[in-house]
N, C-alpha and C positions, 0 to 999 in steps of 0.2 A: 504495499500499499504506500502512498504517496505522501502521507500525514498522519501524523499520531499528536499526543496531547505536547509534549514539548519538542517536537522534530521540528526543525524548519521546514516551511512549504515549500513544496516545489513550485518554481516559477511558473507564473502562469501568464504570461503575456499576454496583453488584448490583441482581438484581431486589430488590424490595420482601420478596417470600416466595420462597424460596429450594424449590425442588421436590426431590423425592428424584432423583438423578442414575440410579438404576435407572429409574424411570418416563420422566425425560427421553432416555436412551438408548432405550428401547423404541419411544417414539414417534418419535424423529426416524428411527430404523431403518426408519420407514415410507418414506423417500425412497430409503434405499438398497435395500430391498426393490422398490419400484416398477420403479427404475432396473434393480437385478440381475434381476428378472422379466423384463423387456423384452428386455435384451442376450441372455440364454439362450434366450428364447422364439424371438426374432428367428433366432438362430444356426438351431435347428431348422426352423424355416419357409423359410428361405432356398433351399434346391431346388425347393420349389414356386413361391416368388415369382419365381426364374430362369424358368421354366418357362413361368409367366403373362406375363412380360415380355421374354420372347424373349431370354434373354441366357443366357450360361455363369455356371454358380454362382460358379466362381471369381471372377467378372468382378463380381459383384455385393457382393463383399466391400466394394465402395465405399460400400455402403449401411450398413456396419458402420463402417468406417474415418471417413466423412464424418461420422458421429456422435461419434467418439472426437475425432476433431481439433477438432471445434466445441467440445467439453469442454476439451481443452485449451488451447485459445486463448484461451477468455474465463473460467478458473478464476484466473489470476493477478491479474483485477480483483476477484474474489470477497469477499476480505478485505476489501480498501477499501470497497465498496458497503456489507458489512454492519456496518462502522465507522459510515459516514455516515450510512444510512437504518434502522439497527436490525437485528440479525440477523434476529428472530424476522416482520419485516415482509418482508425479502428472502426468506428461508426459504420463507413462504407465496407469494409472488409467485411464484417458480419454481417451486412445485407446481403453478400454474395453467399457465404458460407450458408445461412437461413435459407436461402433461395436456392441453391443446389440440393441442399439436404431434402429439399419439399420435394423436388423432382425425385430423390431417391426413395422417399417413402411412398411415392405414389408407382414406383415400377417394384415395391416389394412382394415376393410369393410366399412369406412366412412369417409367422409370428417374431422369429429372432432376426430375420432381415428388417423387420419394420421397426423392431426395438432399438437395433443398432444405427437405423437412418435416423429415430427420433433423437438418440442421444446426440447424434452430429449436428441435429436442427438446433439441440438445447445450447451446444455450444455457441451456436450462433447467435440464439438469443440472448445467451448472458453477457454477450461483448454489445448486443445490439441496443436493448432497452435503457439498462443503467447508463452508457454511454451517451443515449439519445437526452435522458435528462439531464446529465452531467455537462452537454454542450448548452443546453438552455440556461441551466442555474447559473453558469458562468459569463452569462450576457444579458441578467437582469438586476435589477437593484431591489433589495428586499421588500419595498415598498409595490413594487410589482409583482411578486410571487402570487399572491392568490390570484390575480387576474390571468398571469402566465400559466398557472397549473390548470385553469379552466378551460385555456386555450388549446393546452397541450392532450388534456383529457377528452373535451368535447369531438373531436376529430378520430380519436382512439376510439371512442364507444361506439363508431359507426360497424368496428368489426365483430363484437357481440352482436349488435342489430341485426347487421345483414349475414353474420354468419350461419346461424342456425335454418334461415329460409332457403339461403343460398345451399349449403349445406346437404339441407335433405332433397332440394331440386337437383341438384348435380350427383347425388347419388343415386335417386330414383331414374334419372335420366341418363347417365352416363357411367355410372357405378362410383365405388368410394373412391377410388384412384383419382377421381377428376377433384377430391377436395384438397390434396395436397397441391396438383398442378396448378391451380389458379394463383397460388404465390408466386408463378413465374414472371406475369405481367406485372404485378402489382409491384414485387421485389425491383424489378426494372426500371419503374416509375419511379419510385423513391429513391432508387439509386442515381437518376440522372437530376432530381430535384435537389438532393443533397449535395454533387457536385458543383450543380450550378449557383445555388443561392445560400449555403452555408459558407459563412467566413471559417477558415483554418483557425484552429489554434496551435500556437507552435508548440510541437513536444519541450517535454522540461527535462529536468535530471531527479526523478525519484527516488536512484539508488537501487539496489538490488532487492528483489521481490523477498518475502518471508518465505522461503520454498517449505521449510518445515511445517510452517503455519497452515499454506496453503495443502499440502498433502495429511495432516491431521484431519484438519476439517473435511477435505474432499472424502477420506477414508470415512468418516463419522457418519457423515449424511448418507454416503452410496450405501456401507453395510446396515444402520438403523433401518432405512427407508427398504433395503432388500428384506432384512428380517421381518417387517412389517408388511410388506406387499405377499409375502410367500407362506408366512407362518398359518398353519393349521388347514392349507388347502392342497397338501399334498402334490406339489409341483416340481418340488426338490427332496432329494434324500431327507429323512428324517434326522432331526437335530441341526440342519444348516440354518432354518430359519432363526433358532431360538441363540445359537452361535453369532448370527449376525448382527442380533440385538444385544448382545453382550459386547461384543467386539467393538461395536457403533458405539455403544456407552462408554467404553475403557477411551476409545480414540477422541471422544468428544470430552472428557475429562481431561485428556493430555492434552486437546488443542487448547483448552481455557486456560489452564497453567502456562501454556506456552505463550499464548496471546496476552497474558497479563506479564510477563517476565520482559520479553524484549520491545526493544525500542519500536520499531516499525513493523507493527503484526498485521499475519493477513485479514483479521476483523480487530479493528479496534474497540475494544472493551471499554475503554474510558470515556466513551461516546454516550455511555448508559450513565454518567452521571450527569449529562442533560437532561432534567426531567420531563420536558416536552417530547425529546427524542426516545427517549426510554420507554416512556409510557404508550406513545404512538405506535413502537415497535414492537413491543413486547403485547400489552393489552391489544394492539393491532393484529397481531398476529393470530389470537385466539378467535376474535372475530373471523378473520379471513378463512379460517379452517373451518369454521360452521359453515360460513358462507359457499366457502369452495364446492360443498357438496351439491348445490345445487344446479351448476351448468351442466353435471354428471347424471344427477338424479332424475331431472325433469325430462329430457328426451327419451332416456332408458324407460320410465314410468308408462309414456304415452305409447312407446313402441311396444315393449317387452309386457309391459301389463296391462296396456288399453287395445292394443292391436291396431295401433295408427301406423301409415307409413310415413316415410322419413320425411317427405314433403308435409305432411299434415304436422307431425312434431316438429319439424323445424319453425312450422309459421306459428305455432302456438310459444314454441320456447321461446324465440325472441322479445316476447311481451317484457321479460325481463329488464333487457338491457335497454327496449323502447321507454320503460318507465325510468330508468338510470338516466338516459339522456334528457329526459323532459327534466329532471330535477338540476341539472348542470347549471341553466340559468339562473335557478334561485338559490343556489348553495352559497353564493358569496353573500346576499343579502340575510341569509339566514343566520349564517355565522357570526358575523357583524350584529346581528338584534341580539343572539342568545348566546354567542361566545362559545368557543370550542368545548368546553367542558360540559355545558348543558346539552348542548348539541349531538355530543358524543354518547352521553348516555342516553339521552329519550330516543335516539335514532337507534341504538343498538337494541334496548328494550323491542320498540316496535319492528325491526326489522328480524328480531326472533320470532315474531307473530307471524311476518311473510314467510319465513323458511318454514314454520310447521304448518301452513295452510293446506300445500299440497297433500297433507295426511289425511285431508277430508275427502278430497278428489275420489270419484267412483268413473265407472265408464258412461254411468248414464249422465253425468254432467254435461252439460253444453259446452262446446269448445270456446264461446265467445266469454262466456263467465271464467273460465280457468284462464284465459289471455288476461281479461279484465285484471283478476287478481293477482296473477305473476306481474303484471304491471306495478300494481301499487306496490309489491314488496320490493321492486327495483326501484323505486323512488329512494326511499330511506337508507337502501343498501348505499346508492351513489352518493349521497349525503355524507354516509361515514366515510365512503373511502376518499371523497375530496377533503375531507375534514383531517383525516389521516395522513393523506401525502402532504398536506401543507404545514401541518403541525410539526411534523418529523423535522422539518429543516428551518422552523421559525426561529431557533435560537441557535442553529449550526453556524460558529465561525466561518467565513469564506475559505479561508485557509485549509477547512477540514471537509469541504464539500465531497472531495474524490471518497474520504473515507467512510463519511455519512452515506452517501449514495450506493456504495457496495454492501456496508452494514443492511440499511435498509431493503437493498433489493434482494439479498439472501434471504432474509424473513420474509419477505413477501410472496417470493418466488417457492420458497417450502411450503407455506401454508395451502396455496392449491392444494399441493402433492399430498400433504397430510388430508387434506378434504377428501381427495380422492379415495384415499386409503381408509377413512373414517367412513364414507359412502359404501365401499363395497363390503367393507369387513360388517357391519349394520346389515347389509343386507343378506350376506352368507351366515351369519348368527343366528338372525330372525329363521331363514328359511330352514337352517339346522334344525332349531328348538321347536319348529312347526312339523318337521318331519317330510321335507320334500326339497328335491333336488333343485330345481329352478326356482328364482324370486319370483312371488307372486304380489298382488296388490297390497295386502296389508304389511309385506315385509317393506315395500319403499315406504308406508305408512311408517312405520318404527323409524326408518333410516333418516327421515325428514324429522321427526320429533327429537332423536338422538342429537341433528344437527342445529336444532331451534336452541336447545339447551345450552350447547356448545356457543352459540352466540351471545345469547342472553347471560351466559359467567363473564363475559368481558366487561359489561357495565359495571360492576363495582370497580374494578381497576381503573376505568375514567372517573369516578369519583374522586380520586387522590388527586386529580390535577387540581391546580390553583384556579379560582374564580377567573382570572383575568389571563390564563395559560394563553400563548400565541398570540397574545394582543401587544405584547412590549416592544 
């Protein structure tokens, strides 16, 4: 990493010509758009992928978690790489890697090849999204942050909105492979816009990376997620999942000890001394784990539980993202009116109700009503995400933004992976206790209720924030 508490910051010479922060935000959001489009479209196509590859849909959750874990493992080094080689250059390279890996995903003929290509996609995404945020943060003043974050997230929300219906249509019309191939023209357009409009930030001299810390963190995350993903499922020899969990915890303990001792750690744990950063990161992760179940569970419920087509499921599933987009223009005035503390507490409790609502859905419910309720739930989740993303950097000094974006990015990408694991585990445990093999409608209901409890559990942590948090 480039910066730590007492270490001198890496040189961050400003670009010769400073671009409009709104334009920079809109362009770098192309990376978020492509990633979010990919994630939401893949979730809609998952049942068709499972049929084609002859596996249970819940088991194919590994195609999602492998991507997210790769993101999480490689995000810690993204800040150092951006400082060392230049944020714009790294961003463009990451777009190329992500796009080419998408093509490999579309050409995969088995689960192992698909997971391998998804891991490569994750490597590209790990360098793409945090570095995109860093490009933006280094060109705005503190008072421009909330406005710039809104510009960054609004275009990015088009991905989750268009992803489910587009993924459903492409799956039904051309097969699930086309869901990945759509990234080719999107990546090419994003690459051209970045090359044309984004000013370059000269590389600095961040010093050598914390290779030991990166290894320990990566091993801890990979082993722990391997254990969670495989335990009790009979897909690997007996004892390997338990060994993965134990080794993951051991590597994690060693990583924490190491990062506390060295001068330039892979993850700067001293950032947790900044109260707004620690609460938005740690409590925000708990919220994101629960909320991260919905993009996986809703399309699965509609297709596996209700027997809907991929297109129908996609047209309904994008309601959550549509509600989220509707909240974006309202987020800034709401946060100014109520403050971050009150907004985070209230939104987390209301969002928990929204996550729990699909537990009441049955095949007899009209799809327009399901659509409306999912959109309503998306409203408050969007407010929560905007508040968390803004609060995390509100009190972080400029010299430590590289470290903060890598730390926050690691937590944000780990949470959806844990959310998918929580969803698949809840489904399989409920099905096992009910004495049947494949998940049924009431198993999905149980999974939604478990997720809602996790979301609501974040509220007491937000209550620890100061009333004026994020306003200073």
